[in-house]
Backbone bond lengths (Angstrom), bond angles and torsions (degrees), N, CA, C in turn:
res aa  C-N    CA-C-N  psi(-1)  N-CA   C-N-CA  omega(-1)  CA-C   N-CA-C  phi
1 M - - - 1.404 - - 1.454 107.18 -
2 I 1.304 112.94 134.12 1.481 120.50 174.62 1.519 109.66 -133.15
3 L 1.351 113.59 159.38 1.529 119.92 173.17 1.433 105.93 -105.56
4 R 1.300 116.70 139.19 1.525 120.43 -176.74 1.505 108.21 -154.95
5 E 1.367 115.31 168.98 1.450 124.43 178.47 1.608 106.79 -66.50
6 F 1.271 114.69 154.26 1.474 119.65 178.26 1.656 108.18 -74.68
7 E 1.302 111.66 148.20 1.555 117.47 176.95 1.512 109.48 -132.83
8 Q 1.275 113.70 159.22 1.547 116.55 -174.70 1.543 111.72 -56.45
9 H 1.373 113.60 -34.64 1.465 114.15 -175.54 1.518 114.20 -71.71
10 D 1.391 115.23 -5.56 1.478 118.33 176.28 1.500 115.65 -75.83
11 I 1.307 117.13 -15.07 1.442 122.27 -172.67 1.519 111.47 -55.98
12 N 1.310 118.00 -50.45 1.494 116.95 -176.47 1.595 112.02 -68.03
13 S 1.324 115.64 -39.05 1.542 114.50 178.21 1.534 107.60 -71.25
14 I 1.280 129.60 -32.05 1.302 128.39 174.84 1.512 113.25 -59.44
15 V 1.355 118.64 -46.86 1.435 126.07 168.01 1.485 112.73 -51.49
16 K 1.334 115.72 -56.19 1.407 122.99 -178.59 1.573 112.49 -48.62
17 H 1.369 113.31 -50.46 1.420 116.91 -173.70 1.511 111.98 -84.01
18 A 1.333 119.09 -28.20 1.443 120.94 -172.41 1.507 113.30 -83.83
19 S 1.335 117.65 -31.08 1.454 123.24 -175.50 1.464 107.00 -78.92
20 N 1.277 120.80 68.14 1.405 126.05 179.27 1.542 108.63 -144.97
21 F 1.289 118.38 122.19 1.446 118.77 -178.52 1.550 114.29 -50.64
22 N 1.357 111.35 -47.47 1.481 115.53 -177.35 1.517 112.76 -62.54
23 V 1.338 121.75 -23.11 1.465 123.39 174.44 1.582 106.57 -75.60
24 S 1.295 117.35 -45.63 1.483 119.91 -164.21 1.537 109.98 -87.47
25 R 1.409 122.57 -11.63 1.419 117.14 -163.40 1.589 109.20 -76.94
26 Y 1.290 126.66 -21.54 1.410 123.40 177.60 1.552 108.32 -110.22
27 L 1.301 119.62 25.21 1.523 122.24 175.33 1.545 105.64 -110.10
28 T 1.285 114.70 158.22 1.446 121.75 178.48 1.585 111.06 -56.22
29 T 1.253 117.74 152.84 1.424 123.99 179.11 1.528 113.76 -62.12
30 K 1.318 114.11 -16.20 1.505 120.37 168.21 1.462 114.59 -58.92
31 F 1.345 116.15 -21.53 1.433 121.77 179.23 1.626 104.45 -97.35
32 P 1.290 117.34 103.62 1.590 115.87 -168.03 1.506 109.27 -77.65
33 Y 1.331 109.06 158.64 1.499 119.51 172.07 1.580 107.87 -142.16
34 P 1.255 115.01 121.21 1.501 127.83 10.55 1.500 109.42 -81.49
35 Y 1.268 117.09 150.47 1.422 128.97 179.85 1.487 108.75 -86.19
36 K 1.374 113.76 117.35 1.469 120.07 -170.46 1.551 110.28 -110.68
37 T 1.309 116.79 167.05 1.484 123.86 178.10 1.458 110.28 -53.27
38 E 1.292 117.87 -44.71 1.566 116.46 -176.62 1.532 108.94 -63.97
39 H 1.324 119.31 -31.93 1.534 120.96 179.98 1.482 105.33 -67.80
40 A 1.258 119.56 -46.09 1.498 120.49 -175.75 1.677 106.42 -68.30
41 E 1.302 118.24 -35.45 1.494 115.20 -178.63 1.538 107.55 -71.26
42 W 1.261 122.57 -38.93 1.400 125.35 174.53 1.582 108.58 -58.65
43 W 1.347 114.30 -47.40 1.478 114.46 -176.88 1.542 112.24 -62.66
44 V 1.320 119.04 -48.11 1.496 124.21 -177.19 1.530 109.17 -62.29
45 N 1.337 118.60 -40.59 1.468 122.63 -172.98 1.491 115.36 -90.23
46 V 1.311 117.15 -26.99 1.500 122.55 -176.32 1.529 117.85 -126.47
47 G 1.363 113.14 -59.80 1.427 115.89 -174.41 1.458 117.32 -63.81
48 S 1.273 116.49 -37.88 1.555 115.99 179.88 1.545 111.36 -71.59
49 K 1.342 123.43 -7.81 1.403 123.03 177.96 1.591 110.51 -89.73
50 I 1.371 115.81 -2.39 1.344 118.60 178.41 1.554 111.89 -99.68
51 G 1.340 116.97 109.28 1.472 112.80 -171.37 1.550 107.73 100.62
52 L 1.309 114.74 -154.88 1.470 121.53 176.20 1.612 105.95 -130.03
53 H 1.316 112.05 108.61 1.463 118.23 -175.26 1.499 110.51 -128.84
54 R 1.306 114.68 145.03 1.525 119.61 176.93 1.483 112.21 -135.52
55 A 1.304 116.99 152.29 1.450 126.30 170.69 1.474 108.06 -79.81
56 I 1.337 115.65 133.82 1.501 120.14 172.61 1.641 101.10 -89.32
57 D 1.260 109.97 115.79 1.476 119.37 -174.64 1.542 112.26 -109.50
58 I 1.341 115.41 126.10 1.456 119.43 172.42 1.532 107.38 -125.09
59 N 1.320 116.51 113.78 1.505 124.63 -179.80 1.502 110.35 55.49
60 G 1.293 123.30 43.28 1.361 133.53 171.28 1.516 114.02 86.03
61 E 1.348 117.01 5.39 1.457 120.48 -178.26 1.528 111.42 -111.66
62 C 1.354 120.37 134.37 1.418 123.50 173.90 1.467 110.22 -75.11
63 V 1.378 119.00 113.49 1.492 123.29 -176.42 1.526 110.03 -107.88
64 G 1.314 121.31 -0.33 1.451 127.27 -178.70 1.454 110.40 173.07
65 T 1.330 113.55 -173.66 1.469 121.15 -175.64 1.458 109.23 -143.06
66 I 1.342 116.92 152.35 1.452 124.96 172.65 1.473 107.18 -137.39
67 G 1.343 119.07 145.76 1.370 118.29 -179.30 1.577 114.61 -166.66
68 I 1.296 112.50 166.88 1.482 121.86 179.92 1.469 111.36 -123.15
69 T 1.351 116.40 129.79 1.417 121.86 171.89 1.450 109.63 -103.01
70 F 1.388 115.93 117.69 1.478 115.16 -178.36 1.418 115.79 -72.42
71 G 1.343 114.27 148.71 1.481 122.70 -179.33 1.595 109.79 -77.55
72 E 1.280 114.27 163.10 1.502 120.78 -179.59 1.460 114.05 -127.26
73 G 1.202 122.69 156.24 1.453 125.88 174.15 1.507 110.59 60.09
74 E 1.369 118.31 -127.61 1.430 121.90 178.62 1.531 115.48 -67.32
75 H 1.335 112.86 -10.47 1.503 118.18 176.34 1.547 112.43 -103.48
76 L 1.276 117.80 21.16 1.409 124.09 -176.79 1.617 115.46 -53.72
77 Y 1.286 114.04 -36.38 1.475 116.75 175.51 1.471 118.12 -100.27
78 S 1.293 118.30 15.79 1.457 124.83 177.42 1.578 105.17 -120.32
79 C 1.355 118.85 118.42 1.451 121.33 -173.08 1.558 106.60 -126.01
80 Q 1.306 111.23 147.48 1.457 119.95 177.57 1.588 108.80 -89.08
81 I 1.308 115.31 137.74 1.447 120.48 176.83 1.538 104.57 -116.76
82 G 1.307 116.03 142.33 1.486 121.53 175.01 1.518 112.57 -149.64
83 Y 1.296 118.07 165.33 1.409 124.41 -170.27 1.498 111.64 -162.17
84 W 1.312 119.73 151.25 1.374 123.57 163.69 1.601 110.64 -142.81
85 L 1.276 118.02 160.52 1.372 122.09 -175.38 1.560 110.06 -142.36
86 G 1.231 117.32 139.57 1.599 115.86 179.61 1.396 108.16 -63.32
87 Q 1.371 116.47 148.84 1.499 125.74 -172.40 1.540 109.49 -57.22
88 S 1.370 117.25 -43.51 1.462 118.39 -174.24 1.496 110.23 -62.74
89 H 1.323 123.15 -10.10 1.482 122.93 -177.36 1.614 110.04 -108.63
90 W 1.366 116.65 4.90 1.453 115.54 -179.75 1.483 111.40 -69.37
91 G 1.311 116.97 156.93 1.521 122.32 174.92 1.452 114.25 74.02
92 K 1.331 122.76 16.61 1.451 124.74 -174.95 1.541 108.11 -117.02
93 G 1.318 123.15 8.27 1.444 123.97 -174.92 1.438 117.27 72.67
94 I 1.321 121.44 11.43 1.408 123.60 -177.10 1.502 113.86 -73.05
95 A 1.344 114.20 -41.27 1.453 120.24 179.32 1.541 110.34 -66.19
96 T 1.346 115.27 -39.75 1.424 117.16 175.76 1.554 112.89 -60.95
97 K 1.316 115.36 -50.87 1.430 120.13 175.62 1.528 112.24 -51.93
98 A 1.329 117.00 -50.20 1.478 122.84 -176.12 1.575 106.43 -60.60
99 L 1.296 116.59 -47.02 1.515 118.00 -177.70 1.500 113.22 -63.44
100 S 1.359 115.37 -35.39 1.375 117.53 -177.15 1.577 110.27 -71.05
101 I 1.409 117.07 -39.71 1.397 122.73 -177.27 1.594 108.96 -69.55
102 M 1.379 116.00 -39.28 1.490 121.58 -175.82 1.590 103.76 -75.46
103 T 1.234 124.80 -37.35 1.442 122.62 176.79 1.453 113.26 -61.65
104 D 1.329 116.00 -44.80 1.396 117.98 177.11 1.513 117.54 -67.66
105 E 1.305 116.38 -30.99 1.506 123.84 176.27 1.518 107.66 -70.90
106 A 1.351 118.88 -43.20 1.403 121.23 179.48 1.549 113.08 -63.43
107 F 1.251 112.90 -44.65 1.519 114.33 -176.76 1.578 109.76 -73.98
108 S 1.264 121.00 -29.60 1.491 123.02 -175.07 1.503 113.54 -82.52
109 R 1.379 114.20 -30.53 1.462 118.53 -175.00 1.507 115.12 -105.90
110 N 1.249 118.95 -5.39 1.476 124.42 -179.53 1.446 113.21 -134.49
111 K 1.358 111.82 161.04 1.534 117.76 -177.13 1.599 105.61 -88.99
112 I 1.219 117.96 71.74 1.416 122.99 -176.26 1.565 106.61 -114.27
113 A 1.311 112.61 131.25 1.512 118.35 179.30 1.519 111.45 -96.76
114 R 1.392 114.74 -26.85 1.540 120.95 -175.76 1.444 110.18 -150.39
115 L 1.320 113.94 135.69 1.486 121.80 165.85 1.508 108.57 -111.38
116 F 1.349 113.40 137.15 1.426 119.16 174.74 1.502 113.69 -132.02
117 A 1.331 115.05 156.19 1.440 124.88 178.74 1.555 112.18 -133.45
118 S 1.306 113.62 142.57 1.417 117.09 178.93 1.539 107.57 -110.97
119 V 1.366 116.80 132.94 1.461 122.34 -171.86 1.462 105.53 -133.97
120 F 1.431 115.20 128.02 1.347 120.72 176.99 1.571 111.82 -72.04
121 S 1.230 117.46 145.54 1.553 121.74 -166.69 1.534 116.88 -56.91
122 P 1.478 117.08 -28.30 1.468 109.82 178.95 1.564 112.41 -81.47
123 N 1.291 116.31 -8.10 1.502 118.82 -173.79 1.511 112.84 -85.38
124 R 1.280 116.64 69.19 1.475 122.96 -177.82 1.560 110.13 -67.07
125 A 1.214 121.57 -36.45 1.432 119.08 173.16 1.411 119.31 -59.14
126 S 1.313 119.12 -34.29 1.503 120.63 173.79 1.485 110.34 -73.60
127 M 1.331 120.21 -31.85 1.461 122.75 173.89 1.510 110.95 -59.52
128 R 1.355 115.24 -46.22 1.506 123.58 -179.07 1.546 107.36 -60.03
129 V 1.397 119.26 -44.43 1.432 123.06 -178.54 1.581 107.11 -58.57
130 L 1.228 117.42 -50.82 1.446 123.26 179.38 1.524 113.69 -53.27
131 E 1.402 111.56 -49.50 1.481 116.98 -175.41 1.514 107.60 -68.18
132 K 1.268 122.16 -36.08 1.490 125.54 179.00 1.530 112.52 -58.47
133 C 1.367 110.62 -33.95 1.565 121.24 179.26 1.433 114.20 -88.90
134 G 1.354 114.74 8.22 1.527 114.89 177.39 1.501 118.32 86.18
135 Y 1.288 117.72 10.06 1.440 126.31 173.41 1.521 110.37 -75.37
136 V 1.303 120.01 140.65 1.524 123.43 -175.27 1.590 108.10 -116.39
137 L 1.305 112.31 138.46 1.531 114.45 176.89 1.575 107.53 -71.18
138 E 1.349 112.20 118.70 1.514 117.31 179.35 1.470 110.55 -90.38
139 G 1.348 118.05 -33.81 1.525 116.32 -177.23 1.568 106.61 -174.40
140 I 1.308 112.84 170.27 1.426 122.00 176.57 1.529 107.31 -126.65
141 M 1.367 120.65 124.96 1.368 120.50 174.12 1.559 106.52 -101.03
142 V 1.190 110.31 112.69 1.567 122.51 -174.32 1.518 110.23 -67.90
143 K 1.304 113.20 124.86 1.559 124.89 170.81 1.570 102.72 56.72
144 S 1.301 123.53 39.33 1.493 118.07 -177.57 1.554 106.55 -93.51
145 V 1.295 121.45 -4.28 1.474 121.80 -174.03 1.654 102.80 -121.50
146 Y 1.305 113.36 135.33 1.446 120.12 171.00 1.519 108.65 -127.95
147 K 1.320 118.45 113.21 1.378 123.07 -174.61 1.516 111.78 -155.37
148 N 1.310 117.52 138.00 1.516 120.74 -177.57 1.488 111.67 59.37
149 D 1.344 114.37 34.45 1.457 121.78 174.51 1.532 116.79 68.72
150 I 1.344 112.98 25.14 1.524 119.42 178.04 1.513 107.54 -143.03
151 F 1.364 113.29 150.41 1.488 119.97 170.48 1.472 109.31 -88.34
152 M 1.322 114.49 143.86 1.477 122.04 179.96 1.435 107.59 -133.60
153 D 1.369 120.17 149.17 1.426 122.10 169.41 1.491 108.28 -84.27
154 E 1.312 113.18 154.86 1.500 119.22 -178.58 1.499 109.66 -111.58
155 H 1.284 121.42 116.70 1.409 126.41 179.41 1.597 110.89 -93.29
156 I 1.271 113.74 123.71 1.479 120.80 179.70 1.480 112.81 -99.88
157 Y 1.313 117.18 115.61 1.493 122.05 -178.70 1.557 105.07 -111.14
158 A 1.341 114.64 148.77 1.483 116.59 179.82 1.485 109.84 -146.97
159 K 1.236 118.38 156.48 1.485 123.35 174.65 1.663 104.59 -137.38
160 L 1.312 111.10 133.25 1.545 116.38 -177.69 1.542 104.73 -96.49
161 N 1.328 110.65 148.58 1.523 121.49 175.65 1.552 108.62 -75.44
162 S 1.250 120.00 114.25 1.339 119.37 179.22 1.570 111.53 -81.60
């Protein structure tokens, strides 16, 4: 597994892995479902250039993404990190390895004091990934998310740059 810049040939594999309800159900509504070719084209050509984003590559195929959205104003040194991985690659330690690499890169190459992630309450696997990488639960915002006709709590995890 490597993290790399996005390339045009990633478009079809992004659609293949992203257009899955189980992948999208605990992601922000900015991540569309169904995920179509035009969404992947926009992501590769525009969206991935905003912030610091990488393709999660296994054997030359983009099977997910990981990235950082930089804070602004008084939040300049606090950045949000997020990721998704195709369902066929779940449970193999790939997300944990990607998060570890991206966290190290973000802290070493940027003036970031804090990285944080927002996780919807049913997504226990993502919580475990964050905890394995040294992120700490800072708080739970009760019923702050409404998606797929249900309310969910939002768990905020963070890691400070030592």
